[in-house]
C-alpha positions in Angstrom: 241.5 -88.6 134.5 241.0 -84.9 133.7 243.4 -82.5 133.4 243.3 -78.5 134.2 244.6 -76.1 131.9 246.0 -73.2 132.9 243.0 -71.0 132.1 240.9 -73.1 134.7 243.0 -72.0 137.4 242.9 -68.7 139.4 245.6 -66.4 138.7 246.9 -65.9 141.7 248.9 -63.1 143.9 252.7 -62.8 142.7 254.0 -61.4 146.5 255.8 -64.2 148.0 254.3 -66.9 149.8 250.9 -65.6 149.0 248.3 -68.3 147.4 245.4 -65.6 147.3 243.7 -64.8 144.2 244.8 -62.0 142.1 242.3 -59.0 142.1 244.7 -56.4 140.5 247.3 -56.2 137.9 250.8 -53.9 138.5 252.1 -52.9 135.4 255.6 -51.7 135.1 258.9 -51.5 133.3 262.6 -51.3 134.2 263.4 -48.3 131.9 267.1 -49.4 131.9 266.2 -52.6 130.4 262.9 -52.2 128.9 261.4 -50.0 125.6 259.5 -47.0 126.7 255.7 -49.0 126.1 257.5 -52.3 127.4 254.8 -53.8 130.3 255.3 -56.1 133.1 252.7 -57.7 135.1 252.8 -58.6 139.0 249.2 -59.9 140.4 248.2 -58.6 143.8 245.7 -59.5 146.1 244.1 -56.9 148.1 246.1 -57.2 151.0 249.5 -56.8 149.0 248.3 -54.6 146.6 250.3 -51.2 148.4 253.4 -53.3 149.5 253.9 -54.4 145.8 253.2 -51.0 144.4 255.6 -49.5 146.8 257.9 -51.4 146.2 257.9 -50.6 141.6 256.8 -47.2 142.6 260.1 -46.5 145.0 262.2 -47.4 142.2 260.6 -45.8 139.4 259.5 -48.3 137.7 255.1 -48.3 138.2 253.5 -47.3 135.7 249.8 -48.4 136.2 247.0 -50.3 138.3 244.2 -51.6 137.3 241.8 -54.1 138.5 242.3 -57.5 137.3 239.6 -58.6 134.4 236.9 -60.6 135.7 238.2 -60.1 139.4 235.5 -57.9 142.0 237.3 -54.8 141.9 235.8 -53.8 138.5 232.4 -54.7 140.2 232.6 -52.6 143.3 
């Protein structure tokens, strides 16, 4: 019997119901709850990068968007 570890599993998009591989990290924080240097992360596929980013940005939470290490976005 073999077991997969979390490191073996592909990271998936944080959008509700999406099972696509993540290629972006949306780093954010809520200034009412988190210290200024703390970052939480949502993962996004290419299709949901804009909608997830817009949701966070509208609330003033989005701090940065970077390519997920190992994703094709870093090679383009």
